N, C-alpha and C positions, 0 to 999 in steps of 0.2 A: 503494499499499499503506500509506504513512505516514499519508495523510488519513483512510483508513478506520479505521485503528488508533487514531487520535486521537479520532475521532468515537465509537467503541465505547466508548473509555477514559471519555470524558465523560458519555456517556449511562449507563454502568454506575456512575459516580461518583453520579449522582443517585439511582439505585436503592439503592446501598449506604448513602449518608449520608442521603438524604432520608427513608428509612423510619423510622430512629430519631428523627430530628427532628419528623417529623409525629406519630408515635406518642406521644411523651413530651410534647410542647408543645402538640399540638392535640387528638388523639383521647382520651388517657387522662384529662385533667382534665374531659371532658364525659361520656364513656361509662363510665369507671371500670371496673367488672367485666368482665374480659376473657372470662369464661366464658358471658356472654350471647350468643344466637344471632348477633346482627349482629357483635358484638365478636369472638366466636370465628371466625367467617368472615373478618372483615377481619384479624384477627391471622394468620390462615393465609397470607393474601395478601401481608401485609407481610413474614413471614418467608420466603416463597418469593422476594419482591423482593430482599430483603438478600442471601439466599444466592446468587441469580442475579447480582445486581450484584457481589458479592464475587468470584465466579468469573470473570466477564468482565473486571472490573478488574484481576485478578491476571494473566490469560492475555494481555490487550491490553497491559498495562504491561510484561510480560517480553518479548513479541514486539517491542514498541517498542524496548526497551532492546537486544535482539539486532540489529535493524535498524541501530541506531546503531553498535553495535560492528562491524558488518561494514564500515563506512565507514573505520575505523581500523586494525583488526587482522583477521586471518584467524579467522572465527567458528568454523572447523573444528578449531583448535587449542584444546583445552580451558584450557590453561594461560594462553594469551594472553586468551582470553574472560573467565576469572576475574580475571586481573590488571586488566582494564580496569573490570569491575564492582565490584571491591573497592578500587580506588585512585582512579579518577576521580570527580568530584563528581557527575556524571550517574549512573554506575553505583551509587554508594552511595545516592543518592536512590531509584533503581529498586529496589534490594533493600529499603531501609526500607519503601517503599510495599508490597512484597510481604509483608513481615513485620506491618506495622500492620493490613492488610486483614483477615486472618483473626481477628486480636484483637478488632477493632471488631465483626465479624459474631458471634463467640462471645459477647462481653460482652452484646450486646443480646439474643441468643437465650436467654441465661441469666437476664436481669433484665427482660424486657418485662412479664412478669406483675405484678411489685411495683415500682411506679414510685417507689422511694426516692431520696431526694436524692443519696446516694453514687454509686448506680448511674448516674443521670442525668449526674453530674458526670464519672464515669469514662468514660462513652460520650462526652460532649462533649470531653473532653481528648484522647482518642485519635482522634476524628474531626478535631479541629483539628489535631492533629500530621499526620495523613494529607494535609490540605489544604495544610499548610506544604510537603510534600515537592513538591507540584505547583507551587506558586508559586516554590519555589527553583530549579526547572528551567525556568521560563517566560521569555518576552522581557523581563519586568520585571526578573528576577534579573541580566540583563546590564547594567541602568542602574546608575550609581553612586548611593550612598545608600539609606536605609532606606525612604523615602517610596514609591518604585515598587513594591517588595516588599509593603509593607503594604497598599497600594492594590489590588494584585492579590489579596492574600489575603482582603481584605474582600469584593471583587468575586465570587470564588469561593464564599465562604461564604454570600453573599446569594443567589447563584443556586441553590446546593444547598437553601436553605431554601425559596425560592419555587418553583423548578422541580422538585425532588424532592418538595415537598409536593403540587404539582399532580398529579403522576404517581399519587400514592397516593390523592388525593382523587378523581381520576378512577376509580380502582379500587375505590371503595366497593361493598359488596354491595347495589346499587341495588334489586334485586328485592325483597330482604328489607325494605328501607326501605319501599318502595311497598306492600309486603303489609300493613304496619301503620303506616300514615301518622299515625294518631291519637297513636301513641306516639312517633314519631320526629320529627314536625315541629319541635317546640321544639328537640330536640337538633341537628338539621340546621341550623336557623337560628342557633344558638349556634356550630356548626362554622364557618359562612360568616362570621359576625361575628369570631370569633377568628382565623381564618386570614387574613381580609381585613386586619386590623390589622397582623399579622405580615408578610404580603405587602407591604403599603404600606411599611412600614420597610425591608423588603429591596429593594423597587423604587427607593426613595430612594437606598439605598446603591449600587445597580447603576449608577444615573444618575450619581452623583457619581464614583465610581471608573472608570466607562466613559468620563467626560469627561477625566479624568487620563490614562487609557490612550490615548485619542484624541490628546491634546495630545503625549504622549511618542512616539507610533508613527506618526502620520499628519502629513504636511507640509502639507496643505491640503485644502479641499473638492474640489479637482480630482482628488485621489487616490482619492476614492470612485468615479470613473467610469474612471479610467485605470490603475489597478493592480489585480493579483489580490487583494491584501490589502485595498485599499479597497472593491472590488466585493462581496468576501465579507462584510466588516464592514457595508456597507449593507444586504445581505439580511438579516444579523443583526438590525439595528436595525429593519427593517420588521417581522420576526417579533416582536420585543420590543415594538414599538408596538401591534400588532394584539392581542397577548395582554394588554397593559396595558389597552385599551379594553374587552376581555371582562371583565377584573377589576373595571373601573369598573361594569359591569352588575350584577355579583355584590353589589357594595358598595352601590350606590345603589337597585338595583330588587328583586333577589331576596332579599337579606338582610332588608330592611324588610317584604317581603311576608310572609316565613315568620314574622316576629315577630308581624304581625297575626293570622296563622293560629293561633299558639300562644294567643293571647287569645280568638280566635273561630273555631273550627275549621270550615272549608267544604271537604268531602272533594274536591270537583271542582277548586276553586281550588288547593288544597294539592297535588293530583297534578299539576296543570298547571305550578306553580312548581317542584316537585321534577323533573319531567321536563325542564324548561328548564335548571335547574341542572346536571342531569347532561349534557345535550347541550353546554352552554357550557364546563364544565370539561373534558370530553374534547376539545373543539376546542382549548382552551387548553393542554391537555398536549400535543396534537400539534404546535402551534406552538412550544411549548418544546423538543420532541424535535427538530424541525426547526432550531431555533435552535442546539441543542447540536451537531448534526451541522455546521452551518456554523462553529461555535466550533471544532471539531476540525480542519475544513479550514483555518480562519484561522491555526491555530498552525503549519501546514507552510509558509505564505509567509514571506518576510522582511517585516518591518514596513515600511510605505510612508514611511519617514522622509525620503526623497528620491524624486524622480519616477522611475517605472518606463520611461520613454521619453525620447527626446531633447526638451527643452522649450527655450523661448526663454530666452536669457540675454543680459544687457548687461554690457559692460565700458567703463570711461572711463579714459583715462590721457593725461597731458602728455607729448607728444614734442617736446623743445626748444621752439619758440614755437608749436607746434601742439597743438590739443586734438583727441584722438582717441576716437570713440565707436564701438565695434564690437559689432553685434547679430547674434546666430545664432538662426535659427528653423528648425524641422523643415519639410520638405516632404511632400507626399503619398506620395512614394516611400520605401519601407523603407529607413532608413539615410541617406536624403537630407537635406542641410542647406544653408541658404543664408545667406551672410553679407552684411551690409549695413555699410559703413563711412563714417562721416561725419567730415569734416576741416574744421576751422576755424583760421584764422590771424588773430591780433589781433581776434577777434570777427566776422571775415568768412569766407565759404567760402575753402577753399584754392585757390590758383591752377589753372587748368584744365590746365596741362602738369604738373601733379603726377601721378606714376606710382605705383599701389598694386598690390602683389602678396602673395599669401598662400601659405604653405606648411603642410601639415598632416601630421602623423605620429602613430602610436601610440606611447605611452611604454612600455608594457610589452612589446611585441613588435616586431620589426623588420619592418614590413609595407611598408616603401618610403615615399617622401616624395611627397605629392600637392601638385602645383603648380597654383595657382589664380590666373589673371590676373584682376584686379578690372576690371570694365568701368564707365566712367563713365555714370551715369545722369542726373545734373544737377550744377551747380557744387558741388564739394566732396563729392559722393554718389557712392559706388562700390558695386558688387555683384559677388559671386562665389558659386559653388555647388560643392559636392563630395559625396562619398559616404562615409560612415563604415562600414567593411566589418565590423566586429565589436564586440562589447561591450568596454568598458574605458575607460582614461584616455587622451585624446587632447590633442595640443599643437597650438596654431595659431600660427604665426609671421607677424607682420604687418610688412611691409617698405614704407616711404614714402620716395620719392625726390622731394624738393623740386626745383625748377628751380635750377641753380646753386648747390646746397647739398649737404652730405654726407646720405648716406642714414640714415633713422632706423628703428629696429627696436625691436619688443616681442614678447612672447609671453603667451599665456594657456593655461590648461588647462581642460578640461571632461571630464565622465564621460558616457560613452554606455551606457545600460543595453541597448541592442539594436543591431543592425547588419544590413548587407546580406546577410551570410552566413547570417543566420537565416531567409532566405526560402527556403521548402521544407521547413523543420523543423516538423514537427507531432507531437503525441503520438499514437503509434500502436502496434498490436500487432505484435510482431515475434517470430515463433517461432525465429529464428535466435539470438536472446540467451538462449535457455533453456540453461543449464548447471546440473549438479548442485552444490548446496551446502546447508549446514544451514539458511541463511536461506531459500533457495527452498523447501526441503522443509517447513520450519516455516510458511511462508506458506501453502502448499497443505494442509497438515494442518489448520491453524488455520481457514483458510476452509471446509474440509469440515465442521469441528465447528461452525462458527458456523452454516452452512447447516442442519445437522441439528438444532441447537438451535432455530433459527427455525422449522422444520417443526413440532417438537414444541409451540412455544408458540402457533402458530396453530391446530393441532389441539386443544390444551388449551382455548384460548379459545372455540373453536366448541362444545366440550363443557360450557362453564360452569365449569372448574376453573380458569381464570385470568380475571382482569378483561378486559372488551372491548377495552381499549387495547393488550393483548398481541397483538392481530391486526396492527395497523399497525407495531408495534414488531418483530414477527417479520418483516414484509415488508422493513422497514429493515434487519434484521440480515441477511436472505437477500441483499439487494443488497450489503451490506457484505461477506459471506463471498464472494460471486462476484467482487467487485472485488479482494479480497485474493488469491484464487487466480489471477486474471488478471494481477495486478501484476508477476509475475515476468517477463511477457513485454511489459509496457507500458512504452515508452521514448519520450523526447523526441529525435527524430533525423530525418536524411534517410531515404528508403526504403533506401538502401544503406549506411547508417553502420556497421552491424554485420556486414556481409558480409566475410568474410576473404578475404585474398588467396589464390587458388587455386593459384598458382604458387609453387614452392619458392624458398627463399632460397639461391641457388646462383650461381656464377660466370657461367654461360652466360646465365641469365635477366637478371642484371645488365647484362652486355655488350649483348644485344639492346636493353634499355631504355636504355642510354647512347647507342646509335646513334640511336634514336628520338628522344631528348633533343636530340641534335645538330641533327637535321633539323627538328624541330617546335617546339622550346622554347628553344634557345640564343640565338636572335636577341633575345629579350627578357630571359631570366633569366641569359644567359651560360653559357659552357661549363662553369664550376664551379658554376652554380646560385645565385650570389651576387646576382642580380637587376641586373647590370651588363652585359648584352648591348648590341649595337650599337643597337638600337631603344629601349633603355630610356630614354635621355634625352629622347626626344619623347613618352613615355607619361605619362598622368596619371589615376590614380595610377601610381607606379612599380611595376614587378615586384617581387613578394615574394622576399626572401632565402631560399632554400630550404635553406640551412645553418644557419639560426638555430633557437633552441630551440622557437619558437612551432609549428614543423612537428610536433614530438611531441604536441602538444596535439589533433591531429586523427588520426582513424582512417584506415585504408586506404580503408575505404568512404566516408568523407568526401571524400577527394582523388578517387576514382573518380566521385563525384557531380559535381564541379566539372570533371573532364576530360570528363564526359558533356555537361554543360549550360552550361559556362563559369560565370563570376562576374559578376553584375549590376554595372554602373557601372564596369567595368574593361575593360581590353584583353583579359583572358583569354577565349578563344574556346571554343566547343564542339567537341570532337573526336569526337562520336558518329558523324558520317558520314565522319570522315577516318581514325580508327584502329579497328581491331577490339577486341573485349572483351580478348582475350589481349594485344594491343599495349599497351593501356591498363594493364593489370595489370603488364606488364613494366616500362612506364614508371614506375609507382608503386615497384616494387622498386629501380630506379636511384635515384629521389628519396629513398628511404630510405637508400640506402648513402651518400648525401652526407653524413649526419650519423652513420651508423653503418656504417662500412665492414665488409666481410666478414671482415676479420681480426679483428674484435672477438669473433667467435663461433668463431675458427679456421677 
């Protein structure tokens, strides 16, 4: 839902702000009189585009704000909803956007016929204030200092000038232009020249500010392949590069060709140039639309300021008279890591009878201690492997036992963005998650309205009432509306994550679960579930402590999945063929009672 809302938000921003910018800066200085046939038709399209952009911008912005509210407070309680919107920085910026948008649209609709400096200045000030509200809630706003904010503001401004201008350039009344080429060839040539100069300045600004953003938010070139943020950014860069190449054709080929036609008119050649210009501008506008969709998706991902997967890391420390080098590298298995230890003593490999062992535990949750016996592979070189079960901060303790000397010890920390428990979790449609809330209702209603608007745009484009680019834009909106409606049942989970425990929370169920736990689980987890059963000492990693807070981070459906299929890389077995579905749910009721006894609810 969030990605599509942001995509619609950014595309509608181009329509809202790009129309006044193109009209006042490009069209009006060349065509002047807005009552001429071509100008009148184009003015109608610009007005429609600005109004459409304003409506979509307000609706998508408020829907995005409500989505954000729902993660903090109950959106069904109006007092809490209004408190969030009126007090929080994000809410205030959302309300300010909703107020500035109709002001900008009304100012343009009242002043577009008379391009007076005061009207243009007022339009520019309101438009710039609107762009500021976007930058003040962006990733850049979370950075210290004013440079990230200003860079983001210039970036958005340049994209609006270039991208928004292209949408309206593509929406020119080309049929009327081709019907009287002799009169319009010179003007179209001047349009190309004037827009190319403005677009070149905008592109340079986009490139410069984009480089700053990449420096701030992307840790390296590897991130462009290995992180969702990086891959989306790479796709956006491809769209940008192709569109830039097409802009070069406008500037170097078509513009000079139209200038020559203005001096020595040849109908066939002029028609060919205008036809090519129309086609290329529409392709370029389509690329810009795709780029804005990717930009919307990009804002939903956390910046790739650090790797999105377990990456190779090196640590070096001095332990007594020994030099330790520890290297961690991921394996092909999800969550799998391999450690290589190099020990030197006085510049030579450590004695062959030096023993090395590693212990790994999760810092944030009590997941048990994983014991790794390091195997010698060559003089002074050792190797061990383990499995990271879930995302979070992990600590590795290295113990070195030299011959006839005290043991040496050190610890290092690393952050794992993924783990073995993520195996089996995919983004899926799950109707069991569907519940009534104002957020879900708004998503469905808004999705239906967007689909209806898309159908109207496609119909109007086919009838010639809207420019030709309205058809692909309508198809894009239709996809966005459908995805927005489906977003209420689209989740990242196991197939059973959101299945509720069908058994009641009562004494008889918990007692049956306790009996099953003693029979099948206590040998590892212990009779009290603390991970200290008779077999725990010999297990690697050690069994989880089921009385610790991390258990509350998982749904009953998550635990049911692990009871069904076990946990990769651990001693946790599959009970699918051992216990019935009812017995597994009884077992889950008992596990929950370890942290939340029945007495809590009376």
